[in-house]
C-alpha positions, 0 to 999 in steps of 0.5 A, spaced: 570 536 473 564 531 475 563 526 481 565 520 482 559 516 485 560 513 492 562 506 492 554 502 495 553 496 498 547 491 500 543 490 506 539 484 509 533 489 512 530 483 515 537 481 519 540 489 519 537 491 526 541 498 522 534 498 517 528 498 522 533 504 526 533 508 520 526 507 519 524 508 526 527 515 525 526 517 519 521 523 518 519 520 511 518 513 511 511 509 512 509 503 514 511 500 508 519 501 509 517 496 515 521 490 517 514 487 518 512 489 511 517 486 508 517 480 512 510 478 509 511 480 502 518 475 503 513 469 507 507 471 503 509 472 496 517 469 495 520 476 494 528 478 495 529 485 500 534 489 499 536 495 502 541 498 497 546 504 500 551 508 501 554 507 507 557 500 509 556 495 514 562 498 518 557 505 520 551 507 523 545 506 517 544 514 515 540 512 507 538 507 503 532 504 498 529 498 499 526 494 493 524 487 492 527 482 487 522 479 484 523 472 480 517 470 475 517 466 470 510 469 468 511 477 468 519 476 468 524 478 473 524 486 475 526 490 482 521 494 485 521 499 490 515 495 492 511 491 490 503 492 493 505 498 497 502 505 494 507 508 494 515 508 498 520 514 498 527 513 497 530 514 505 536 519 503 538 526 505 540 528 497 540 528 490 547 525 490 545 519 494 539 517 490 543 517 483 549 513 486 545 508 488 540 508 483 546 508 478 548 502 481 540 499 481 540 500 473 547 496 472 544 491 475 539 490 471 543 491 465 547 486 467 543 481 470 537 482 464 532 484 469 525 486 466 525 493 469 526 497 476 521 500 479 521 506 485 515 509 487 517 516 491 514 521 494 518 527 494 524 526 491 524 524 484 531 521 480 536 526 476 537 525 469 543 522 471 540 516 473 536 513 467 529 513 469 523 515 467 516 517 469 511 511 468 505 512 470 502 518 475 497 516 481 493 521 485 495 519 493 490 522 499 491 524 506 487 526 512 490 531 516 488 529 524 491 534 528 484 538 529 479 536 533 474 530 532 467 535 531 472 539 526 473 534 522 466 531 522 464 537 520 469 537 515 466 531 511 461 532 505 455 533 508 451 528 504 456 523 501 459 522 508 456 525 514 449 523 512 451 516 511 454 515 518 448 518 521 445 513 517 448 507 520 447 509 527 442 509 526 440 503 522 444 500 529 449 496 525 454 493 529 461 494 530 467 489 530 476 491 531 480 487 532 485 481 528 482 475 530 481 469 525 474 470 526 475 477 524 479 476 518 474 471 515 469 476 515 474 481 512 476 476 506 468 474 505 467 480 503 473 482 500 471 476 495 465 479 494 468 486 491 473 484 487 469 480 483 464 486 483 471 489 480 472 483 476 479 481 478 482 474 482 482 476 490 488 477 494 490 471 497 489 469 504 495 467 506 497 475 503 492 477 510 495 471 515 502 474 514 500 481 514 496 479 521 502 475 524 507 481 522 504 486 524 501 485 530 497 489 534 498 494 528 494 491 523 486 493 525 480 489 522 474 493 522 467 489 520 460 491 520 454 488 520 446 488 520 444 483 526 449 477 524 451 478 517 457 483 514 456 488 510 462 492 510 469 491 512 477 495 512 483 494 514 489 499 516 495 499 518 499 503 523 506 507 523 508 512 527 504 518 527 500 515 521 494 509 519 494 508 513 487 505 510 489 500 505 483 495 504 476 496 503 471 491 502 463 491 503 457 487 500 454 492 495 447 490 497 447 493 503 452 499 501 446 504 502 446 503 510 452 506 511 457 501 513 463 503 511 463 510 512 461 508 520 468 504 519 473 508 517 470 514 522 470 510 527 478 508 524 479 516 524 476 516 532 480 512 534 486 514 530 485 521 534 485 518 541 491 514 539 495 521 538 496 519 531 496 526 526 495 523 519 490 518 516 493 516 509 487 514 504 492 511 499 493 512 492 488 512 486 489 511 477 488 518 476 482 516 471 479 513 477 474 520 479 469 516 483 474 513 488 478 520 488 471 523 491 470 518 496 477 521 498 476 528 498 469 528 500 472 525 507 476 532 507 484 529 504 488 532 500 491 530 494 497 530 491 501 527 484 504 520 485 509 518 480 512 511 478 519 511 475 521 506 472 529 504 468 529 501 463 524 508 461 518 505 458 511 506 460 509 501 463 503 495 460 499 494 466 497 488 462 490 491 459 489 485 455 490 481 461 485 486 465 479 484 459 480 477 459 479 477 466 472 481 466 470 476 461 471 470 466 470 473 473 463 473 473 463 466 471 468 463 475 466 459 482 469 463 489 474 457 490 475 457 483 477 466 484 481 464 490 485 459 487 486 464 481 489 469 487 494 465 490 496 463 483 498 470 479 498 475 485 507 473 486 507 474 479 503 481 479 506 485 485 
């Protein structure tokens, strides 16, 4: 006889301390599960975070999948686990727990006429009875930091990484790190330049200010400059034993100076000094061979990452929208590009 699904409950991860306790104790949790990350999503974009679990309010929280409810007149209402997060593993201990939670979520999608639900697991896959199917596939890369610093350096690609780090050191690039407003402004100016090269608007400045406020000393901005001119910047996040390389930007006219490799190398050394064991280099589109090669030149190991949706319709990531932006962005002034990002990003998480 088929097993009856377990009863499920909703938990507010921003106010219920049991969620933070589960995130801290669960071996598969990431910074994207943290109440700090969820709070930044809520404050910057208005998303409503919710955890769905088989544990009642009277019990210790031992499992849960965290979602954001996104209500958008432009792209439709949906449930995403989680927007602007490369991955988000369901914190469950069995396939039955995963499917019981997903069955409740798919019922909500049907009853409330949500456009879809999406999850981004790193290891556990939903069963057939959940109704979810694969919608997109990516690659995610991580670098094992448990080796010695010199072993790590010698594992880097000699031309693409080692030589560029040495070039940056010879050029005498200035290095700064921290989480000040001044560093944020340098980072953001470079981000606008980089997003323009990619023909998309930049994320809102309010999003990064929200991250700074929410994550505190778990977030670091690193900037490389030639004289007083910033030429490269990266933003990293830390959670337990992992550092996440989340955002990177540069002035392409100075990429030959090796600013980004210098920043990433300094981040790796700091992670080692702080006892961290992994550098999470994030996801890459499966057809972005250049980005994948960049990560693998650092010795990072790639694994497949699949997103799952219900209804099981492969999602159109707005190719027509992207083509339109590719025509408009190059001729759009910076102030208008920033305004477009502030308007659009809350709809595309």
